[in-house]
C-alpha positions in Angstrom: 3.0 28.6 -8.6 2.8 25.7 -6.7 3.8 22.2 -7.9 1.9 19.4 -8.1 1.7 17.0 -5.0 3.9 14.4 -4.9 3.4 10.9 -3.8 5.5 8.7 -1.0 8.4 7.5 -2.3 8.7 3.6 -3.5 9.1 0.8 -1.0 12.3 -0.6 -0.2 12.5 -4.1 -0.4 15.0 -5.5 2.3 16.2 -8.8 2.1 17.5 -10.0 5.8 20.2 -12.2 5.7 19.7 -13.8 1.9 21.5 -16.9 1.4 21.9 -17.4 -2.0 22.9 -15.1 -4.9 20.8 -16.4 -7.6 17.6 -15.8 -5.0 18.8 -12.1 -4.9 18.8 -11.7 -8.6 15.4 -13.5 -8.7 14.0 -10.9 -6.4 15.7 -7.8 -8.5 13.9 -9.3 -11.2 10.5 -9.3 -9.2 11.1 -5.6 -8.5 11.8 -4.3 -11.7 9.0 -6.6 -13.6 6.4 -3.8 -11.5 8.3 -0.9 -11.0 10.5 -1.2 -7.8 14.0 0.1 -7.9 15.3 0.2 -4.2 16.9 -3.3 -3.0 18.6 -3.4 0.4 20.5 -6.3 1.6 21.3 -7.4 5.2 24.4 -9.3 5.9 24.1 -11.5 2.8 25.8 -14.6 3.6 28.0 -15.0 0.8 28.8 -11.1 0.7 28.3 -8.6 -2.0 28.4 -8.1 -5.0 27.4 -12.0 -6.0 28.2 -13.2 -9.3 25.2 -15.7 -9.1 22.9 -12.5 -8.8 23.5 -11.0 -12.2 22.2 -13.8 -14.4 19.2 -14.6 -12.7 18.1 -11.3 -12.5 17.4 -11.4 -16.2 18.4 -7.5 -17.1 17.2 -6.1 -13.8 20.8 -5.1 -13.2 20.1 -1.8 -12.6 18.2 -2.9 -9.3 21.2 -5.1 -8.3 23.9 -2.1 -9.0 22.0 0.5 -6.6 21.6 -2.2 -4.1 22.7 -1.2 -0.7 24.2 -3.6 2.0 23.8 -2.9 6.1 25.0 -4.6 9.1 21.6 -5.2 10.6 18.1 -4.8 9.9 18.2 -1.6 12.2 19.9 0.1 10.3 18.5 -1.1 7.3 15.3 0.8 8.2 16.7 4.0 9.7 15.2 6.2 7.2 11.7 4.5 6.5 8.5 5.5 8.5 6.8 1.9 8.3 8.2 -1.4 8.2 6.2 -4.6 7.5 7.4 -8.0 8.2 6.8 -10.9 5.9 6.4 -14.1 7.7 3.6 -16.9 8.4 3.7 -16.6 11.7 3.1 -14.4 14.3 6.0 -15.2 16.8 3.9 -14.3 19.6 3.9 -10.7 18.7 1.0 -8.3 19.1 0.9 -6.8 15.9 -1.7 -5.8 12.8 -1.3 -8.5 10.4 -2.2 -7.6 6.8 -2.0 -9.3 3.1 -0.3 -7.9 0.2 -3.0 -6.0 -0.9 -4.0 -3.9 1.9 -0.3 -3.6 2.4 0.1 -2.2 -1.0 -2.6 0.4 -0.8 -1.6 1.6 2.4 1.9 2.0 1.4 0.2 4.2 -1.8 -1.1 6.5 0.5 0.9 6.6 3.8 3.5 9.5 4.1 7.0 8.6 4.2 9.0 5.6 3.0 7.9 1.8 4.1 10.2 -0.8 4.2 9.1 -4.5 3.7 11.3 -6.9 5.1 11.8 -10.5 3.9 13.6 -13.1 5.5 16.2 -15.9 5.1 15.2 -18.6 2.2 15.5 -21.2 5.3 14.4 -19.9 7.9 12.6 -16.3 7.6 12.6 -13.7 9.9 13.7 -14.0 13.6 11.7 -12.7 16.4 13.8 -9.8 16.6 13.4 -8.6 12.7 9.9 -8.8 13.7 10.1 -6.7 16.4 11.2 -3.7 14.7 8.2 -3.7 12.4 4.8 -2.0 12.6 2.9 -4.7 10.9 2.8 -8.1 9.7 2.4 -9.1 6.0 1.6 -12.3 5.2 -0.1 -14.3 2.4 -3.0 -16.5 2.8 -1.6 -19.6 1.2 -2.8 -23.2 1.4 -2.2 -24.2 5.3 -0.9 -27.8 4.1 2.2 -26.1 2.0 2.7 -22.5 3.0 6.3 -22.5 1.4 7.0 -19.6 -0.8 10.5 -18.9 -2.6 11.9 -15.4 -2.1 11.4 -14.3 -5.7 7.5 -15.4 -5.3 7.5 -13.4 -1.8 8.7 -10.1 -3.4 6.5 -10.6 -6.5 3.4 -11.0 -4.5 3.6 -7.6 -2.8 5.7 -5.9 -6.0 2.5 -6.9 -8.1 -0.2 -5.0 -5.4 2.2 -2.1 -5.2 1.9 -1.7 -9.0 -1.7 -2.3 -9.6 -2.8 -0.3 -6.6 -0.9 2.9 -8.5 -2.9 2.5 -11.7 -4.2 5.9 -12.4 -2.3 7.2 -9.2 -0.1 9.7 -11.3 -3.0 11.9 -12.5 -4.3 11.5 -9.2 -1.8 13.3 -7.5 -1.6 15.9 -10.3 -4.9 17.0 -10.5 -6.0 16.3 -6.3 -6.7 19.8 -4.8 -7.1 18.4 -1.7 -10.3 17.7 0.3 -13.0 19.7 0.3 -14.0 22.6 3.4 -16.3 20.8 5.5 -19.1 23.5 4.6 -19.0 22.1 1.1 -19.7 18.4 2.3 -22.6 19.6 4.6 -23.9 21.4 1.3 -23.8 17.8 -0.4 -24.9 16.2 2.7 -28.1 18.8 2.9 -28.9 18.2 -0.6 -28.8 15.1 -0.8 -31.1 14.3 2.2 -33.6 16.9 0.9 -33.8 15.1 -2.3 -34.0 11.7 -0.4 -36.9 13.2 1.7 -38.4 14.4 -1.2 -38.6 10.6 -2.5 -39.7 9.7 1.0 -36.5 7.6 1.5 -36.7 8.3 4.9 -40.5 7.5 5.6 -39.6 4.9 8.3 -39.0 7.2 11.2 -37.2 4.7 13.6 -34.5 3.9 11.0 -34.1 7.7 9.9 -31.2 8.9 12.4 -29.5 5.9 11.5 -29.8 5.7 7.8 -29.1 9.6 7.8 -25.8 8.5 10.1 -25.1 5.9 7.2 -25.0 8.4 4.2 -22.8 11.0 6.2 -20.5 8.4 6.6 -20.4 7.2 3.6 -19.8 10.6 2.0 -17.5 12.0 4.3 -14.9 9.1 4.4 -13.7 9.2 0.8 -11.8 12.6 1.0 -13.9 14.6 -1.7 -12.1 17.3 -3.4 -14.1 20.5 -3.8 -14.4 19.7 -7.6 -15.9 16.4 -6.8 -18.1 17.5 -4.3 -19.4 20.0 -6.8 -19.9 17.0 -9.4 -22.1 15.0 -7.1 -24.1 18.1 -6.5 -24.6 18.6 -10.1 -25.5 15.0 -10.5 -28.2 15.4 -7.6 -29.6 18.3 -9.1 -29.9 16.7 -12.7 -31.6 13.5 -11.0 -34.1 15.5 -9.4 -34.6 18.1 -11.8 -38.5 18.0 -12.8 -38.6 16.9 -16.7 -41.2 18.4 -18.7 
C-alpha cells in the first residue's frame, strides 16, 4: 500500500550573526506562533546559548533548545535546496525579488528544504551572504521608514507560511497526482463543445485566442483525474436540457 504524499519540510530560519540574545528569543517566539521550529544561528555575536534568549522567547523554549550553530552561512544552508535572502536592497545582484506571500507559497510547493536568511540587527546581510541565495525576500514597507526589527521580519514570513498551509494536509493526503493529458483534452473538448453551442466563439477572429486562453486556464492548475471528472460533471449538469 502506498502512503500519502508528504509535503516539503518546513523552512529553516537562519539568523546570520545575530547580536542580541533577546532578539533571538523573540524570533523563536515568532516562529513558534506559526508552526516553525528549525532555527539555525550563524556565528551569534555573544555565543550560544545566550541567557537573554529564554525569557524573550515566552515559552518557545523548544525552538531555542534545538537551535543549531554554524560558523558560516554556507555551512548553515548546505542541505537546503533553495535559499531566500531577506534584504531591502538588491546590492547590485540580479536575482528574483519576491514578497513574503509569494515566498511562502513557493516554499510550500517546492521540493526540498528552504532556508530564509535574516541578517544582523544593525547592518543586515552582507553582499556575500546574499550571493548564496537564489532569490531576495523583501517587504514593501514605507519607503520613508523601512526599519523592521529581527522578530518582526521573521513573523511576517512565518505568518504567510502558516497561512499558505491552510488545508494543505488534506490536499497532500488526498491528492492523487495530476490527471493524464487525455483526461484534460476530454475536459477541454467538452467545454469547447458546450461553448460552441452557446455561441461563445461567435466572433471568428477572436475564437483562436479565446480557445488558447481556456486551454491555458485548464492546464495550469494540475487538476487530478477526480477533479477533472468533477468539472466534466458540472459542465454536463449546466448543459443538460431541462424538461
